[in-house]
C-alpha positions as CSV (number, residue, x, y, z in Angstrom):
1,X,-55.8,-18.1,44.1
2,X,-53.5,-15.4,45.6
3,X,-49.8,-16.3,46.3
4,X,-47.6,-14.2,48.6
5,X,-44.1,-14.2,47.0
6,X,-41.0,-13.3,49.1
7,X,-38.3,-15.4,47.5
8,X,-34.6,-14.7,48.1
9,X,-33.1,-13.8,44.7
10,X,-29.7,-15.0,45.9
11,X,-29.2,-18.7,45.0
12,X,-26.1,-19.6,47.0
13,X,-24.1,-18.2,49.8
14,X,-21.4,-17.0,47.3
15,X,-23.9,-14.4,46.2
16,X,-25.0,-16.0,42.9
17,X,-28.4,-14.7,41.9
18,X,-31.0,-17.1,40.6
19,X,-31.4,-14.9,37.5
20,X,-27.7,-15.2,36.6
21,X,-27.7,-18.9,37.4
22,X,-30.7,-19.6,35.2
23,X,-29.4,-17.3,32.4
24,X,-26.2,-19.4,32.3
25,X,-28.1,-22.6,32.6
26,X,-30.1,-21.8,29.5
27,X,-26.9,-21.4,27.5
28,X,-25.4,-24.6,28.9
29,X,-28.5,-26.6,27.9
30,X,-28.5,-24.9,24.5
31,X,-24.9,-25.9,24.0
32,X,-25.7,-29.5,24.8
33,X,-28.7,-29.4,22.4
34,X,-26.7,-27.9,19.5
35,X,-23.8,-30.3,20.1
36,X,-26.1,-33.3,19.8
37,X,-27.5,-31.9,16.5
38,X,-24.0,-31.2,15.2
39,X,-22.9,-34.8,16.0
40,X,-26.0,-36.3,14.4
41,X,-25.3,-34.4,11.2
42,X,-21.5,-35.2,11.3
43,X,-20.6,-31.5,11.8
44,X,-17.3,-30.9,13.7
45,X,-18.2,-29.6,17.2
46,X,-14.8,-27.9,17.7
47,X,-16.4,-24.5,16.9
48,X,-19.2,-24.8,19.4
49,X,-17.3,-23.1,22.3
50,X,-16.6,-20.1,20.0
51,X,-20.3,-20.1,18.9
52,X,-21.6,-20.0,22.5
53,X,-19.1,-17.2,23.3
54,X,-20.4,-15.2,20.3
55,X,-24.0,-15.8,21.3
56,X,-23.5,-15.0,25.0
57,X,-21.5,-11.8,24.5
58,X,-23.7,-10.5,21.6
59,X,-26.9,-11.2,23.5
60,X,-25.6,-9.6,26.7
61,X,-24.2,-6.5,24.9
62,X,-27.4,-6.1,22.8
63,X,-29.7,-6.5,25.7
64,X,-27.8,-4.1,27.9
65,X,-27.5,-1.4,25.2
66,X,-31.1,-1.6,24.3
67,X,-32.2,-1.3,28.0
68,X,-29.9,1.8,28.5
69,X,-30.9,3.5,25.2
70,X,-34.6,2.7,25.1
71,X,-35.8,2.4,28.7
72,X,-33.7,4.9,30.6
73,X,-31.7,7.0,28.1
74,X,-31.6,10.1,30.3
75,X,-29.9,8.1,33.2
76,X,-27.3,6.4,31.0
77,X,-26.5,9.4,28.8
78,X,-25.9,11.4,31.9
79,X,-23.6,8.7,33.3
80,X,-22.4,6.6,30.3
81,X,-20.0,4.6,32.5
82,X,-23.0,3.1,34.3
83,X,-23.8,1.2,31.1
84,X,-21.1,-1.2,32.2
85,X,-22.7,-1.9,35.5
86,X,-24.7,-4.9,34.4
87,X,-24.7,-6.3,38.0
88,X,-27.2,-3.5,38.8
89,X,-29.7,-5.1,36.4
90,X,-31.2,-3.9,33.2
91,X,-31.4,-6.1,30.1
92,X,-33.9,-5.7,27.3
93,X,-34.9,-8.8,25.3
94,X,-35.5,-6.8,22.1
95,X,-31.8,-5.7,22.1
96,X,-30.8,-9.2,23.1
97,X,-32.5,-10.6,20.0
98,X,-30.8,-8.2,17.7
99,X,-27.4,-8.8,19.3
100,X,-27.9,-12.5,19.1
101,X,-28.7,-12.4,15.3
102,X,-25.7,-10.2,14.7
103,X,-23.4,-12.4,16.8
104,X,-24.5,-15.6,15.0
105,X,-24.2,-13.8,11.6
106,X,-20.7,-12.7,12.4
107,X,-19.7,-16.2,13.6
108,X,-21.2,-17.8,10.4
109,X,-19.2,-15.5,8.2
110,X,-15.9,-16.0,10.1
111,X,-16.3,-19.8,10.3
112,X,-17.9,-20.4,6.9
113,X,-21.4,-21.6,8.1
114,X,-24.7,-21.0,6.3
115,X,-26.4,-18.4,8.4
116,X,-30.1,-19.2,7.9
117,X,-29.9,-23.0,8.6
118,X,-27.7,-22.3,11.6
119,X,-30.1,-19.6,12.9
120,X,-33.1,-21.9,12.4
121,X,-31.4,-24.4,14.8
122,X,-30.3,-21.9,17.4
123,X,-33.6,-20.2,17.9
124,X,-35.0,-23.5,19.4
125,X,-32.7,-23.5,22.5
126,X,-33.0,-19.7,22.5
127,X,-36.7,-19.9,23.1
128,X,-36.1,-22.5,25.9
129,X,-33.4,-20.2,27.4
130,X,-36.1,-17.5,27.5
131,X,-38.2,-19.8,29.7
132,X,-35.4,-20.0,32.2
133,X,-34.6,-16.3,32.1
134,X,-38.2,-15.3,32.8
135,X,-38.3,-17.8,35.7
136,X,-35.2,-16.0,37.0
137,X,-37.1,-12.7,36.7
138,X,-40.0,-14.2,38.8
139,X,-37.6,-15.4,41.5
140,X,-36.1,-11.9,41.5
141,X,-39.5,-10.3,41.8
142,X,-38.9,-8.1,38.8
143,X,-40.7,-7.4,35.4
144,X,-44.0,-8.1,37.2
145,X,-47.5,-7.3,36.0
146,X,-50.2,-4.9,37.0
147,X,-52.6,-5.5,39.8
148,X,-55.2,-8.1,39.0
149,X,-58.0,-6.5,41.0
150,X,-59.3,-9.9,41.7
151,X,-59.0,-13.0,43.8
152,X,-55.9,-14.3,42.0
153,X,-52.3,-13.3,41.3
154,X,-49.0,-13.0,43.2
155,X,-48.2,-10.6,46.0
156,X,-44.5,-9.6,45.5
157,X,-43.6,-8.5,49.1
158,X,-40.1,-7.6,48.0
159,X,-41.4,-4.5,46.2
160,X,-43.4,-3.5,49.2
161,X,-46.8,-4.3,47.7
162,X,-49.7,-6.0,49.4
163,X,-51.9,-6.4,46.4
164,X,-51.9,-9.3,43.9
165,X,-50.3,-8.8,40.5
166,X,-50.2,-10.7,37.3
167,X,-47.1,-13.0,37.3
168,X,-46.2,-11.9,33.8
169,X,-42.8,-13.6,34.1
170,X,-44.6,-17.0,34.4
171,X,-46.9,-16.1,31.5
172,X,-43.9,-15.4,29.3
173,X,-42.0,-18.4,30.6
174,X,-44.8,-20.8,29.7
175,X,-45.3,-19.2,26.3
176,X,-41.6,-19.4,25.4
177,X,-41.6,-23.1,26.4
178,X,-44.6,-23.8,24.1
179,X,-43.0,-21.8,21.3
180,X,-39.8,-23.7,21.7
181,X,-41.7,-27.0,21.3
182,X,-43.5,-25.6,18.2
183,X,-40.1,-24.6,16.7
184,X,-38.7,-28.0,17.5
185,X,-41.6,-29.7,15.8
186,X,-41.3,-27.6,12.6
187,X,-37.5,-28.0,12.5
188,X,-37.4,-31.8,12.9
189,X,-40.8,-33.0,11.8
190,X,-41.5,-30.8,8.8
191,X,-41.1,-32.7,5.5
192,X,-40.1,-29.5,3.6
193,X,-38.1,-27.4,6.1
194,X,-37.1,-24.3,4.2
195,X,-34.2,-22.2,5.5
196,X,-35.4,-19.2,7.4
197,X,-38.9,-20.5,8.3
198,X,-38.1,-21.5,11.9
199,X,-36.2,-18.2,12.5
200,X,-39.2,-16.3,11.1
201,X,-41.7,-18.2,13.3
202,X,-39.5,-17.5,16.3
203,X,-39.6,-13.7,15.7
204,X,-43.4,-13.7,15.0
205,X,-44.4,-15.9,17.9
206,X,-42.0,-14.5,20.5
207,X,-42.8,-10.9,19.9
208,X,-46.6,-11.4,19.4
209,X,-46.4,-13.0,22.9
210,X,-44.5,-10.0,24.2
211,X,-46.9,-7.6,22.6
212,X,-50.0,-9.0,24.3
213,X,-48.5,-9.7,27.7
214,X,-47.4,-6.1,27.8
215,X,-51.0,-5.1,28.3
216,X,-50.8,-6.6,31.9
217,X,-47.2,-5.7,32.5
218,X,-45.9,-2.7,34.4
219,X,-44.3,-0.2,32.0
220,X,-40.5,-0.6,32.3
221,X,-39.5,2.7,30.6
222,X,-39.0,5.8,32.5
223,X,-41.4,7.7,30.2
224,X,-44.9,7.1,28.8
225,X,-45.3,6.4,25.0
226,X,-48.9,7.0,23.9
227,X,-51.5,4.2,24.6
228,X,-49.0,1.4,24.0
229,X,-45.9,0.5,26.0
230,X,-42.4,1.0,24.7
231,X,-42.1,-2.8,24.7
232,X,-45.1,-3.1,22.4
233,X,-43.7,-0.5,20.0
234,X,-40.4,-2.3,19.9
235,X,-42.1,-5.6,19.3
236,X,-44.0,-4.4,16.2
237,X,-40.9,-4.2,13.8
238,X,-39.9,-7.8,14.9
239,X,-43.4,-9.1,14.1
240,X,-43.5,-7.4,10.7
241,X,-40.0,-8.4,9.8
242,X,-40.8,-12.0,10.8
243,X,-43.9,-12.1,8.6
244,X,-42.0,-10.6,5.6
245,X,-39.1,-12.9,6.1
246,X,-41.4,-15.9,6.4
247,X,-42.9,-15.1,3.0
248,X,-39.4,-14.6,1.5
249,X,-38.2,-18.0,3.0
250,X,-41.1,-19.9,1.6
251,X,-40.7,-18.3,-1.8
252,X,-37.0,-19.0,-2.0
253,X,-37.5,-22.6,-1.1
254,X,-33.9,-23.1,0.0
255,X,-32.8,-26.1,2.1
256,X,-29.0,-25.6,2.6
257,X,-27.1,-27.6,5.2
258,X,-25.8,-25.9,8.4
259,X,-22.3,-26.2,6.9
260,X,-21.3,-27.3,3.4
C-alpha cells in the first residue's frame, strides 16, 4: 500500500511543531513514570525536577553537538554560532545518548544516587520517548527512507518527491516501543535484576535497530563513508560497549538500590 504524506509539521497556531511537542511529551511521560517508581520505593521525589532538567539539557546539547560535528562539520565549523540555532533542526541520537548518560551520571554524583540502578530505570522511559520523537520526525517528513521501488511505502510530498519511500521513522518508532516493553519486563519481572543489565540491553537493542534500519534510510551526513552510513559506524561502538558492559554487569552481580 502506498500512502501520500503531506502533513503540516506545525501542531498549533502558535507555531508549535509536532516534533517539539512530542519531544517534550516524551519527557513529561518519563517524569510521571519515574515519579511513580520513586514513590513505590519510598524515594523522595523532590529531586525529580532537577533530574529531568539534567536529562533534557544534556540530551539536547549532546544531540546537537553530535549532529554538528559528525553530520555537517564543514558547515558548523565555518559558522560556529549556527550550532546554537536548534530551531533550524539537526539532532543526532548517538550524541543524545552520550549526553544523557553524562547528565544522569553528573546528577547521580551531585545528589548521591547510585548511577547504574538509576540508569537502568531511566532507559525505560527513554526508549518510549524515542518512540514519540520518531513519530515527530514522521510528521515533519524528515529522516525518511530510500525509495521502496515497489507497491508500498509513503510518498513525502513536502520533500517534492512523487515516489514511495520506506517510512523509517515508523520502523524505528515501533522498534523503540517494543524495546521499551522488553526493558520494562526485564527491570520489573526479572528475579535477579543485576545493576547495569537493563542499561546494557538498551544500548545493544537500540543501536542494533539503528544499524539495520540505516540500510533503508537516506544518508544524513554531508559526505559518504565507505559502504556503511555514518549512523552505522557510530552505532557499532555503542553495540560493542553494551555487550561488554552486559558481561561485566552479570559478572559483578550487584543489586544496589537507586538511593541508599
